[in-house]
MISE-147781 format. One line per 8 residues: number of its first residue (from 1); their letters; for each residue x, y, z of N, C-alpha, C. Coordinates in pm, whole numbers, plus 50000, padded with zeros to 5 digits. Example, Ala and Ser with C-alpha at 12.3 -4.5 7.8 and 13.67 -1.06 7.14 Angstrom:
REM MISE-147781
1	AS	51319,49431,50780,51230,49550,50780,51320,49670,50780 | 51285,49775,50708,51367,49894,50714,51290,50003,50787
END
This chain:
REM MISE-147781
1	MPFSSTLP	84444,18281,58594,84474,18371,58600,84584,18464,58571 | 84636,18523,58468,84718,18561,58419,84823,18700,58495 | 84964,18678,58511,85010,18742,58640,85111,18825,58559 | 85106,18955,58557,85219,19069,58531,85308,19111,58651 | 85436,19160,58603,85486,19223,58740,85522,19368,58702 | 85564,19438,58800,85538,19600,58828,85720,19608,58832 | 85729,19718,58824,85881,19773,58886,85860,19875,58963 | 86001,19919,59059,86018,19994,59177,86013,20124,59083
9	PARSGRSG	85923,20261,59152,85872,20367,59105,86035,20431,59060 | 86124,20416,59138,86244,20495,59143,86344,20481,59056 | 86372,20353,59057,86502,20306,58982,86510,20153,58948 | 86571,20139,58842,86549,19961,58842,86682,19879,58966 | 86630,19724,58971,86709,19679,59060,86823,19630,59026 | 86850,19657,58903,86991,19632,58849,87098,19683,58872 | 87227,19671,58920,87296,19760,58986,87386,19880,58847 | 87366,19995,58830,87457,20003,58692,87370,20056,58615
17	EWVLGRVG	87204,20099,58634,87130,20117,58580,87035,20213,58601 | 86970,20308,58530,86924,20475,58598,86763,20440,58515 | 86687,20444,58569,86546,20496,58507,86492,20642,58469 | 86518,20634,58277,86524,20796,58296,86359,20851,58294 | 86263,20746,58322,86150,20799,58320,86058,20734,58287 | 85901,20689,58271,85852,20587,58232,85728,20662,58136 | 85688,20539,58019,85637,20588,57893,85496,20472,57949 | 85385,20538,57943,85246,20453,58002,85315,20341,58136
25	GAPVVVSA	85345,20369,58180,85385,20286,58328,85493,20249,58296 | 85587,20189,58154,85682,20090,58193,85799,20177,58187 | 85901,20160,58288,86050,20262,58288,86118,20244,58173 | 86160,20335,58170,86273,20385,58048,86423,20351,58125 | 86519,20224,58087,86640,20217,58139,86762,20234,58063 | 86862,20314,58131,86944,20351,58044,87087,20288,58140 | 87196,20189,58096,87311,20127,58191,87400,20226,58187 | 87509,20199,58261,87610,20306,58277,87708,20277,58136
33	SSLLLGLL	87696,20136,58107,87795,20109,58017,87727,20169,57886 | 87636,20186,57860,87575,20292,57710,87613,20416,57712 | 87624,20461,57848,87673,20648,57860,87843,20609,57841 | 87917,20507,57880,88042,20513,57815,88068,20507,57649 | 88006,20410,57625,87964,20403,57461,87949,20534,57380 | 87859,20611,57469,87827,20748,57363,87968,20856,57402 | 87999,20803,57483,88123,20893,57523,88251,20911,57415 | 88249,20744,57412,88334,20703,57288,88324,20692,57151
41	AAVGWYPS	88159,20699,57119,88123,20733,56998,88124,20903,56975 | 88134,20960,57098,88123,21086,57054,88296,21161,57040 | 88402,21078,57090,88537,21115,57092,88580,21063,56932 | 88500,20947,56888,88522,20895,56719,88478,20979,56660 | 88354,21058,56681,88284,21164,56562,88344,21295,56546 | 88404,21339,56683,88471,21433,56710,88557,21487,56571 | 88675,21391,56568,88779,21434,56434,88699,21483,56275 | 88606,21348,56264,88537,21387,56115,88466,21532,56141
49	VSRALGAL	88391,21571,56277,88301,21739,56229,88424,21837,56260 | 88525,21816,56331,88669,21935,56298,88684,21957,56191 | 88704,21829,56102,88783,21844,55980,88635,21989,55885 | 88557,21927,55874,88457,21975,55840,88391,22104,55875 | 88394,22140,56013,88325,22273,56057,88443,22312,56184 | 88538,22288,56146,88621,22332,56270,88643,22517,56203 | 88629,22546,56112,88665,22691,56099,88540,22750,56155 | 88470,22713,56195,88302,22777,56262,88332,22785,56425
57	GTSVVVGV	88453,22720,56492,88499,22734,56617,88435,22595,56683 | 88503,22584,56827,88557,22472,56875,88365,22447,56958 | 88317,22562,56962,88176,22529,57030,88087,22491,56930 | 88115,22518,56812,87989,22455,56698,88011,22277,56697 | 88183,22273,56660,88220,22193,56674,88147,22020,56790 | 88178,22067,56877,88146,22033,57039,87993,22012,57062 | 87906,22118,57006,87731,22111,56951,87706,21996,56854 | 87758,22014,56753,87699,21908,56690,87738,21767,56690
65	VAATVVGV	87894,21733,56747,87894,21608,56813,87786,21558,56946 | 87741,21661,57041,87662,21621,57152,87488,21619,57090 | 87480,21692,57000,87353,21692,56934,87327,21504,56803 | 87421,21479,56802,87413,21387,56730,87421,21212,56821 | 87512,21239,56927,87515,21164,56983,87387,21144,57086 | 87303,21230,57098,87200,21252,57165,87066,21237,57068 | 87088,21241,56948,86998,21208,56807,87004,21078,56802 | 87102,20998,56819,87126,20837,56790,87077,20808,56893
73	ALSVLLHE	87075,20830,57023,86988,20798,57153,86859,20813,57144 | 86810,20960,57093,86659,20944,57081,86628,20829,56978 | 86676,20830,56909,86618,20727,56768,86619,20586,56832 | 86740,20550,56887,86717,20445,56959,86566,20424,57029 | 86522,20528,57169,86427,20513,57208,86295,20502,57113 | 86290,20601,56998,86166,20597,56943,86147,20441,56886 | 86258,20369,56840,86276,20249,56734,86187,20188,56875 | 86244,20144,57027,86137,20121,57093,86034,20089,57156
81	LAHGLTGT	86011,20257,57168,85864,20279,57178,85758,20222,57072 | 85804,20216,56939,85746,20192,56844,85709,20048,56849 | 85804,19943,56920,85792,19865,56971,85658,19839,57061 | 85684,19919,57146,85591,19914,57280,85453,19941,57227 | 85457,20062,57108,85304,20121,57085,85215,19966,57011 | 85289,19895,56882,85251,19807,56838,85229,19712,56914 | 85300,19642,57001,85254,19586,57094,85098,19587,57169 | 85061,19722,57244,84978,19755,57270,84875,19759,57192
89	LLGCRPVR	84895,19801,57124,84746,19862,57007,84736,19688,56954 | 84834,19563,56950,84769,19391,56900,84691,19348,57080 | 84720,19403,57190,84748,19365,57304,84791,19319,57365 | 84948,19372,57399,85009,19302,57518,85095,19419,57509 | 85102,19477,57659,85140,19596,57723,85287,19579,57693 | 85376,19683,57686,85529,19662,57736,85542,19716,57891 | 85647,19629,57955,85640,19647,58095,85806,19702,58169 | 85879,19726,58053,86018,19771,58067,86059,19785,57914
97	YELYLWGG	86139,19929,57913,86196,19952,57779,86362,19966,57842 | 86483,19892,57788,86579,19904,57759,86679,19937,57675 | 86731,20083,57684,86833,20137,57573,86978,20120,57608 | 87035,20102,57483,87202,20065,57444,87216,20185,57368 | 87352,20237,57332,87380,20326,57223,87335,20243,57133 | 87375,20095,57101,87382,20026,56981,87233,19993,56965 | 87138,19993,57024,87032,19961,56999,86953,19985,57166 | 86860,19859,57152,86769,19867,57283,86668,19678,57313
105	RTSFGRAA	86636,19716,57442,86536,19589,57419,86403,19618,57471 | 86302,19599,57456,86137,19617,57485,86082,19479,57553 | 86079,19472,57684,86037,19351,57755,85886,19375,57772 | 85766,19281,57747,85640,19271,57748,85605,19189,57852 | 85517,19210,57909,85396,19145,57998,85300,19033,57935 | 85235,18974,58017,85134,18865,57925,85020,18913,57838 | 84977,18873,57720,84905,18912,57644,84782,18923,57720 | 84668,19032,57707,84562,19031,57764,84460,18927,57708
113	SAWAPWKD	84505,18924,57550,84386,18816,57463,84498,18726,57426 | 84431,18620,57351,84493,18545,57240,84614,18600,57157 | 84735,18545,57191,84828,18597,57089,84869,18510,56965 | 84889,18570,56863,84935,18523,56712,85048,18527,56693 | 85159,18432,56634,85269,18478,56587,85275,18601,56505 | 85191,18594,56407,85163,18744,56362,85176,18868,56389 | 85146,18858,56528,85165,18979,56587,85272,19031,56652 | 85343,18925,56682,85526,18919,56723,85592,18954,56602
121	ALTSLSGP	85539,18955,56470,85608,18961,56334,85580,19140,56326 | 85450,19164,56337,85432,19330,56347,85499,19390,56436 | 85485,19318,56561,85562,19411,56672,85728,19422,56632 | 85767,19312,56620,85938,19368,56550,85948,19451,56446 | 85885,19435,56376,85913,19546,56226,85869,19656,56273 | 85811,19692,56353,85745,19844,56386,85853,19894,56436 | 85959,19861,56482,86067,19964,56490,86183,19985,56413 | 86191,19921,56327,86294,19932,56235,86215,20012,56109
129	AANLLLWA	86085,19987,56128,85953,20112,56022,85986,20263,56073 | 85986,20224,56212,85989,20367,56263,86151,20445,56239 | 86211,20345,56265,86343,20410,56185,86371,20464,56028 | 86315,20399,55971,86274,20446,55809,86203,20565,55798 | 86093,20600,55900,86000,20718,55914,86106,20844,55915 | 86213,20775,56046,86293,20918,56056,86394,20952,56001 | 86436,20823,55889,86524,20870,55761,86462,20951,55662 | 86326,20915,55626,86262,20982,55529,86243,21129,55585
137	GGTQVQRL	86201,21152,55697,86199,21316,55765,86349,21421,55806 | 86460,21313,55797,86564,21361,55783,86588,21410,55650 | 86578,21343,55544,86617,21356,55414,86545,21484,55407 | 86425,21519,55400,86326,21670,55419,86407,21777,55452 | 86447,21721,55569,86535,21837,55639,86617,21889,55639 | 86708,21777,55555,86841,21853,55491,86805,21928,55353 | 86722,21924,55334,86688,21983,55177,86629,22118,55188 | 86539,22124,55338,86513,22279,55415,86606,22356,55427
145	VWEADGQW	86747,22289,55539,86789,22321,55594,86921,22375,55435 | 86962,22296,55335,87050,22317,55244,87024,22467,55145 | 86872,22481,55145,86851,22634,55103,86843,22724,55208 | 86874,22702,55295,86866,22815,55424,86983,22880,55377 | 86991,23030,55467,87084,23077,55475,87125,23133,55648 | 87282,23169,55674,87295,23175,55797,87402,23103,55852 | 87451,23107,55970,87606,23030,55983,87507,22921,56091 | 87398,22893,56142,87337,22773,56176,87300,22667,56070
153	ALPVYATA	87319,22684,55971,87273,22605,55871,87308,22508,55825 | 87477,22522,55848,87563,22407,55844,87586,22304,55945 | 87587,22386,56064,87583,22262,56155,87464,22182,56201 | 87330,22286,56170,87209,22170,56187,87186,22095,56044 | 87270,22141,55918,87296,22028,55777,87384,21890,55851 | 87481,21945,55928,87557,21809,55935,87511,21706,56040 | 87468,21754,56118,87376,21674,56213,87262,21584,56172 | 87164,21690,56096,87066,21604,56028,87124,21507,55933
161	WALTWVNL	87269,21531,55854,87293,21423,55798,87328,21283,55860 | 87388,21315,55954,87437,21224,56035,87322,21141,56085 | 87224,21200,56145,87145,21112,56234,87068,21056,56090 | 86996,21088,55960,86938,21050,55863,86999,20920,55831 | 87147,20927,55820,87222,20794,55772,87205,20698,55881 | 87261,20762,56016,87238,20643,56130,87094,20585,56145 | 87021,20672,56115,86846,20593,56121,86837,20471,55991 | 86896,20560,55887,86898,20409,55792,86975,20300,55795
169	ALAVFNAL	87058,20303,55848,87153,20193,55903,87069,20113,56052 | 86993,20172,56124,86942,20099,56237,86846,20014,56171 | 86727,20105,56028,86651,20018,56004,86682,19922,55898 | 86764,19930,55832,86813,19799,55749,86902,19700,55822 | 86991,19746,55923,87038,19624,56041,86978,19557,56065 | 86853,19597,56134,86788,19504,56245,86644,19466,56152 | 86643,19520,55989,86536,19427,55952,86589,19317,55911 | 86738,19258,55904,86820,19163,55858,86749,19037,55952
177	PGLPLDGG	86725,18891,55841,86652,18834,55920,86720,18717,55992 | 86804,18784,56082,86847,18642,56175,86832,18718,56333 | 86832,18635,56404,86853,18605,56554,86950,18724,56595 | 86952,18793,56722,86839,18833,56806,86792,18967,56727 | 86831,19020,56584,86739,19129,56548,86588,19122,56515 | 86523,19226,56499,86412,19279,56480,86385,19141,56346 | 86441,19151,56262,86404,19096,56123,86377,18937,56166 | 86476,18917,56210,86509,18761,56306,86365,18723,56335
185	HALAALLA	86349,18833,56463,86208,18767,56505,86139,18775,56417 | 86088,18852,56347,85983,18843,56234,85969,18748,56173 | 86093,18703,56084,86076,18569,56042,86060,18471,56111 | 86103,18428,56245,86058,18344,56331,85910,18335,56335 | 85862,18441,56360,85706,18448,56383,85660,18368,56262 | 85672,18488,56139,85623,18483,56045,85596,18268,56024 | 85694,18201,56033,85728,18073,55983,85651,17983,56108 | 85625,18030,56235,85577,17972,56316,85423,17971,56264
193	QLTGNQDL	85396,18137,56207,85191,18130,56178,85223,18017,56061 | 85312,18057,55979,85248,17983,55839,85267,17853,55851 | 85355,17782,55978,85374,17603,55974,85344,17549,56115 | 85297,17670,56190,85228,17593,56314,85392,17549,56422 | 85538,17539,56366,85663,17499,56429,85721,17605,56468 | 85719,17674,56600,85776,17749,56681,85938,17714,56656 | 85954,17603,56689,86118,17567,56660,86161,17609,56542 | 86106,17554,56431,86135,17544,56272,86178,17701,56273
201	GRRTAAWG	86093,17795,56317,86112,17927,56277,86215,17992,56368 | 86240,17950,56519,86363,18011,56541,86478,17924,56496 | 86476,17837,56456,86570,17745,56417,86665,17832,56276 | 86550,17866,56181,86563,17906,56051,86651,18062,56098 | 86543,18146,56167,86589,18257,56216,86767,18263,56281 | 86799,18158,56325,86935,18159,56424,87015,18130,56316 | 87014,18054,56205,87065,18025,56067,87099,18110,56017 | 86999,18254,56018,86997,18338,55905,87092,18439,56014
209	GLLVVAAA	87091,18440,56156,87205,18503,56202,87344,18473,56183 | 87373,18339,56156,87486,18311,56143,87536,18373,56006 | 87429,18384,55895,87459,18449,55820,87492,18582,55746 | 87403,18654,55859,87460,18761,55913,87598,18797,55935 | 87633,18711,56008,87789,18725,56084,87900,18734,55955 | 87831,18644,55916,87941,18574,55751,87949,18689,55679 | 87846,18730,55635,87827,18847,55573,87889,18957,55600 | 87873,18994,55730,87956,19133,55764,88102,19100,55797
217	AWWWVLRP	88124,19002,55834,88283,18951,55809,88347,19000,55677 | 88303,18919,55562,88314,18955,55448,88318,19069,55434 | 88207,19132,55402,88180,19253,55315,88293,19387,55430 | 88311,19375,55554,88394,19503,55598,88517,19442,55670 | 88584,19331,55616,88701,19279,55651,88753,19167,55536 | 88696,19097,55525,88751,18994,55416,88775,19021,55311 | 88681,19113,55250,88666,19161,55125,88782,19268,55086 | 88799,19350,55187,88888,19471,55171,89046,19413,55131
225	LVVYGLRP	89017,19282,55244,89176,19253,55222,89215,19163,55132 | 89112,19076,55086,89130,18999,54981,89098,19068,54846 | 89037,19124,54832,89017,19192,54687,89105,19268,54678 | 89077,19395,54786,89146,19532,54721,89313,19526,54824 | 89339,19464,54880,89463,19462,54975,89461,19568,55078 | 89353,19585,55126,89327,19729,55235,89310,19679,55354 | 89385,19700,55444,89373,19645,55576,89221,19706,55644 | 89136,19656,55717,89053,19730,55765,89127,19825,55901
233	GATTLVLV	88999,19882,55916,89096,20015,56039,89026,19926,56172 | 89057,19992,56274,89014,19946,56395,88929,19980,56421 | 88844,20063,56378,88686,20127,56438,88588,20002,56349 | 88657,19975,56233,88584,19843,56177,88575,19713,56221 | 88675,19688,56239,88690,19549,56348,88596,19530,56467 | 88694,19675,56554,88529,19639,56661,88431,19648,56647 | 88382,19743,56581,88247,19736,56569,88179,19570,56492 | 88263,19537,56332,88235,19366,56327,88258,19308,56434
241	ALVGWSVG	88287,19302,56527,88356,19223,56655,88210,19204,56721 | 88188,19326,56807,88064,19356,56841,87957,19289,56783 | 87910,19340,56672,87810,19277,56584,87793,19123,56586 | 87932,19082,56561,87967,18907,56514,87928,18853,56691 | 87949,18901,56743,87955,18860,56897,87784,18862,56957 | 87715,18936,56923,87579,18963,56978,87497,18839,56888 | 87533,18902,56751,87423,18824,56676,87492,18672,56695 | 87598,18619,56679,87656,18498,56646,87618,18441,56793
249	ATSWRVLG	87618,18498,56896,87634,18411,57030,87458,18332,57047 | 87350,18457,57004,87236,18398,57002,87199,18298,56938 | 87206,18309,56810,87241,18211,56711,87252,18087,56703 | 87376,18066,56785,87457,17965,56826,87380,17893,56951 | 87330,17970,57013,87287,17903,57186,87143,17884,57112 | 87045,17944,57030,86928,17880,56934,86942,17713,56909 | 87038,17709,56818,87076,17605,56746,87117,17492,56854 | 87136,17535,56938,87211,17432,57020,87341,17354,56994
257	LGRGSRAA	87407,17449,56936,87576,17423,56897,87619,17441,57004 | 87737,17345,57055,87850,17380,57159,87809,17272,57300 | 87884,17254,57373,87865,17144,57477,87758,17220,57546 | 87763,17381,57575,87678,17405,57723,87514,17432,57655 | 87522,17423,57516,87343,17414,57453,87310,17299,57425 | 87393,17202,57409,87349,17040,57420,87266,17027,57552 | 87345,17044,57663,87278,17023,57797,87210,17126,57824 | 87196,17263,57789,87037,17314,57809,86921,17244,57731
265	ASLDLRTL	86948,17188,57624,86858,17134,57576,86753,17024,57664 | 86833,16944,57769,86783,16862,57837,86710,16930,57994 | 86731,17062,57944,86701,17136,58128,86555,17104,58106 | 86503,17119,58251,86354,17079,58326,86357,17136,58412 | 86324,17309,58417,86332,17379,58557,86210,17315,58650 | 86134,17259,58631,86056,17190,58736,86059,17108,58815 | 86199,16990,58733,86300,16912,58860,86329,17011,58972 | 86400,17145,58938,86462,17258,59063,86367,17295,59125
273	ARPVAVTG	86241,17308,59074,86152,17397,59166,86140,17405,59287 | 86099,17504,59363,86055,17539,59490,85946,17577,59543 | 85874,17509,59621,85751,17561,59678,85725,17759,59670 | 85605,17768,59650,85584,17952,59645,85437,17947,59733 | 85454,18066,59809,85282,18060,59812,85221,18222,59797 | 85104,18209,59754,85073,18364,59713,85010,18434,59801 | 84990,18567,59887,84935,18609,59937,84879,18782,59921 | 84806,18867,59959,84796,18984,59972,84882,19052,59969
281	RDTPVPQV	84865,19194,59956,85012,19272,59986,84977,19354,60129 | 84863,19350,60190,84818,19371,60320,84845,19250,60410 | 84870,19144,60345,84929,19029,60481,85040,19068,60586 | 84989,19065,60706,85050,19112,60799,85203,19010,60776 | 85339,19085,60827,85438,19015,60825,85463,18895,60907 | 85424,18857,61011,85416,18791,61110,85328,18662,61014 | 85271,18644,60983,85172,18546,60898,85261,18513,60730 | 85325,18600,60708,85448,18615,60589,85572,18492,60639
289	RSLLERVD	85618,18528,60733,85720,18446,60803,85650,18337,60850 | 85498,18312,60864,85433,18159,60952,85500,18080,60756 | 85406,18161,60677,85414,18064,60524,85544,18065,60485 | 85691,18093,60521,85772,18085,60480,85825,17975,60574 | 85829,17932,60638,85830,17795,60714,85804,17644,60627 | 85676,17654,60547,85647,17571,60448,85713,17594,60325 | 85735,17692,60279,85750,17771,60153,85913,17815,60163 | 85941,17844,60018,86069,17886,59995,86056,18062,59960
297	LVIVADGP	85950,18076,59879,85962,18215,59854,85751,18264,59867 | 85716,18351,59931,85625,18373,59921,85584,18539,59801 | 85473,18536,59753,85499,18590,59614,85366,18701,59684 | 85386,18762,59625,85301,18907,59688,85203,18975,59571 | 85086,18988,59606,84973,19000,59473,84871,19066,59480 | 84841,19193,59420,84736,19265,59421,84630,19234,59306 | 84580,19119,59296,84476,19050,59199,84538,18988,59143 | 84548,19012,58991,84639,18953,58876,84780,19001,58900
305	RLVGGIDT	84788,19109,58957,84943,19156,58930,85019,19123,59047 | 85163,19069,59015,85248,19089,59096,85308,19203,59117 | 85306,19233,59310,85366,19340,59345,85505,19293,59385 | 85538,19194,59448,85708,19109,59444,85709,18983,59534 | 85800,18968,59623,85840,18832,59655,85933,18876,59772 | 85888,18777,59877,85970,18794,59995,85999,18638,60021 | 86137,18660,60081,86197,18496,60099,86273,18592,60238 | 86307,18438,60335,86364,18471,60438,86508,18580,60417
313	ATLAQVGL	86562,18563,60302,86686,18672,60267,86613,18800,60294 | 86477,18837,60231,86433,18962,60256,86408,18989,60377 | 86349,18895,60467,86340,18944,60597,86473,18964,60686 | 86532,18920,60632,86670,18966,60726,86758,19085,60697 | 86712,19093,60567,86783,19228,60529,86708,19341,60530 | 86556,19359,60641,86515,19462,60720,86487,19406,60823 | 86557,19313,60880,86559,19298,61008,86379,19262,61055 | 86354,19148,60985,86229,19087,61030,86220,18944,61082
321	QAEGSGAE	86350,18908,61047,86357,18765,61050,86308,18695,61210 | 86332,18775,61286,86323,18736,61442,86163,18715,61439 | 86063,18578,61543,85973,18609,61588,85901,18673,61647 | 85792,18770,61634,85741,18897,61706,85755,19016,61654 | 85866,19021,61559,85893,19131,61480,85828,19178,61394 | 85802,19323,61299,85734,19322,61265,85547,19327,61222 | 85525,19314,61356,85385,19300,61383,85297,19439,61344 | 85363,19525,61308,85257,19601,61244,85307,19643,61064
329	AVADQVCT	85420,19575,61070,85411,19583,60897,85352,19474,60821 | 85332,19482,60704,85239,19437,60580,85359,19384,60480 | 85302,19279,60422,85409,19243,60284,85418,19353,60165 | 85336,19420,60155,85362,19509,60059,85510,19596,60076 | 85509,19618,60222,85636,19716,60249,85723,19653,60230 | 85753,19541,60227,85890,19490,60258,85925,19423,60176 | 85842,19346,60045,85859,19300,59976,85945,19314,59844 | 86039,19240,59768,86121,19327,59664,86075,19290,59520
337	VLPPACLT	86087,19379,59444,85992,19366,59294,86088,19262,59241 | 85974,19206,59161,86007,19094,59047,85997,19138,58964 | 86109,19202,58882,86101,19225,58746,86030,19144,58640 | 86048,19182,58505,85958,19081,58386,86069,18984,58367 | 86135,19042,58368,86280,18853,58365,86270,18780,58474 | 86214,18771,58608,86203,18685,58692,86097,18592,58669 | 86007,18611,58563,85872,18522,58531,85880,18476,58402 | 85868,18328,58375,85913,18268,58218,85806,18177,58225
345	TAVTGQQA	85732,18144,58122,85614,18043,58101,85741,17963,58031 | 85847,17940,57955,85923,17810,57922,86038,17797,58035 | 85963,17615,58060,86056,17550,58169,86121,17476,58120 | 86125,17387,57975,86213,17336,57971,86330,17367,57853 | 86449,17295,57806,86548,17362,57688,86607,17474,57689 | 86659,17509,57542,86744,17645,57572,86646,17742,57602 | 86501,17750,57589,86428,17896,57633,86430,17880,57793 | 86431,17770,57837,86436,17805,57986,86546,17836,58065
353	AEAMQAAR	86682,17789,57955,86806,17811,58001,86850,17967,57998 | 86787,18014,57898,86778,18184,57890,86714,18251,57973 | 86587,18176,58031,86549,18237,58101,86610,18292,58217 | 86698,18133,58303,86746,18135,58368,86893,18231,58399 | 86948,18246,58277,87054,18340,58283,86984,18466,58318 | 86873,18501,58245,86851,18643,58244,86779,18695,58381 | 86713,18598,58422,86658,18585,58583,86785,18647,58672 | 86887,18571,58652,87021,18552,58784,87064,18692,58787
361	SVSRWLVL	87046,18798,58666,87104,18947,58623,87014,19022,58750 | 86874,18972,58785,86810,19087,58859,86752,19028,58955 | 86752,18881,58996,86682,18856,59112,86759,18735,59207 | 86736,18653,59302,86750,18552,59339,86667,18384,59319 | 86544,18458,59264,86423,18399,59165,86380,18364,59052 | 86366,18241,58953,86308,18264,58819,86180,18200,58883 | 86013,18279,58876,85911,18202,58901,85830,18179,58759 | 85787,18059,58800,85764,17972,58685,85601,17967,58656
369	VESDAISG	85551,18029,58532,85399,18011,58503,85366,17910,58441 | 85282,17835,58478,85237,17732,58331,85081,17752,58378 | 85008,17776,58262,84868,17756,58251,84816,17904,58317 | 84884,17968,58308,84842,18081,58375,84847,18061,58545 | 84902,17984,58586,84924,17970,58734,85075,17963,58776 | 85072,18040,58875,85210,18030,58936,85275,17879,58978 | 85371,17783,58920,85383,17601,58987,85516,17636,59088 | 85550,17692,59085,85664,17700,59161,85805,17823,59146
377	AVPTGAR	85900,17811,59232,86011,17905,59168,86152,17848,59164 | 86237,17895,59100,86365,17838,59112,86468,17924,59134 | 86567,17888,59238,86668,17956,59270,86789,18015,59174 | 86809,18120,59180,86936,18151,59041,87057,18138,59093 | 87080,18162,59210,87237,18172,59237,87225,18313,59261 | 87167,18405,59257,87190,18579,59266,87165,18558,59425 | 87249,18653,59431,87265,18717,59590,87193,18861,59574
END
């Protein structure tokens, strides 16, 4: 029986994150660091806008800067929603959207039917396709505004111009064939579809990611310095460093380079798993307490849907660890949420290590799912 996880209705379980709303039942989450990056982007964009539109007044300049930053955030949101919509149409619903100023992440539940790699490719490429559509729409808006009269035309044109090129950059960059970019996931999926070898696809896309890092370093840092004798600016260096770290680190791990990656290749989560029990949401707390005498984690389920988990620490947090307490309470009232990152079907190798790392940031447990059944749970070391 397939299992999916649910998230709390108000806010995420991670600290420093806010749930902006829900789309199709999946929460849209933004982190505090993204808001800080948005502020830094606004500060960096302000001088350019001020030089171009300063004669129209400070309020106009601030308005254009704010509209551009908000527009970039909406572009990222539409990019992620395109992933979610495509996945839903192909049979796999999204369970969480995470937004960052430089991109985002869409987490999916378990597919309702047989899932094929080509569906992964389409789902991955739908994000850059959405940005291409926004770029095309933005060029039309620019043409219309350019021919218009009035003081509002120039600020609107400047905002549309900036967002048009941002969306083109998002589309092109995300479509590059290297992990963890959308193009890298699509390449890995297509190779898996053609060869039946998932590992070959991931490793090829990982090498693509390292080539992306090398190309970015050459084009924006080394080429200006070596060919033209120009020293790259601080902003350029920061952007290349951010891209290089996020893309390079992922590709490095997938390829198993470095001592930590070689150790991860031999990881088997099943050897670390603790026993679990699955119970209904209306199970009385005294019965849950009795189950915890034999297992380390009690998973609360509503049919195929996971509601949450209860361990001894959970009962201690709500003051129900003592014998005889909580006679009127039921499991649904005291369980803690198990986000999607707490579930994994990868139990060995690098993917298992990545699953453990992801789960550690949101929960004390990583639940193992094998053959559509929960086989155990591994403590992540989180508190």
